[in-house]
N, C-alpha and C positions, 0 to 999 in steps of 0.2 A: 515567554516573549523575549525577543531580542530587542535590547534597548540601547540607544545612543547615550553618550555621557550626559546629555541634557534630560534624560528620563523619557524621551520620546520613543514610542514603539516603532521599530523599523519594519518588522513583520511579525505576524503571529506564528506560533508554533504550528506545524502541519496538523497536529491533533485538534487544535482549536479552529484553524482556518477551514479545514475540511470535515469538521465534526458531523455535519449533516450527511455527507457521503459515507463516512465510516458507520454511522448509525443505520443508514439504508442498507449497506452491505451486510452488516451484522443481522439485520432483520430477515433478509432473504437467504442468508448463507446456511444451508442445511448439510453441507459437506463435512467430511471428517477433518478434524483439526489436530495438528501435532500437539503434544503436551505443552501446556503453558501458552499456547497461541490463542488469541481472541478471535481470529479469522482463519478460514481454511486457506491453503495455498491458492486456490482459484480466486478467492476474494482479494487476497493480497495482490495477485497479478492484475485483477480488474481495477483495483485501487491505483496501482502504479501506471498501468497502460491505458486506462479509461475504457468506457463502454456504456451501454444502456442496459439497465436491469430489467427483468421481466415486468416489474411494476411501473416502468417508464422513467425511473430516476436516472438521470445522466451522471456518470462518473467522469470527471475531467482527467485527462492524461497528465501525470506528473513527470513522466519520463518519455522522451522522444528518442527513439533509437532502435537498436536491434532487440526485437521481442525475445529471441532465444537467450540472450544474455540474462534478462530478467528471469526467465523460466529456469535457467540453470542455477542462478543465485538463490531463488526461492526453494528449489528442490534440494540444493546443498544445505540450506539452513534447516529445512524440514527434516532432513535425514541426519543432521548433526555431523556433517562431514566438512572437511576444509574446502575452501573455494580455490581452484587452480585456474587461472585465466588461460593457461596453455597457449600454444601457437598453432 
């Protein structure tokens, strides 16, 4: 948790705040996962960009912007290559 100097919680960590979404994704995710990943690239993309799972669970979008950037970042991480923003 992020805390102010008074000890108040400013915001929960994403893993805590969206634990129900992560659990729902893990439950339905049958896709191949890179070594040491808890979710497949599809599930990571769905977690970040949002969507509705087959079981009806709504995943809220955490990133609003160019979908392709997220897809490139995830594939770069999954293949253990460096990320080049390029022009």
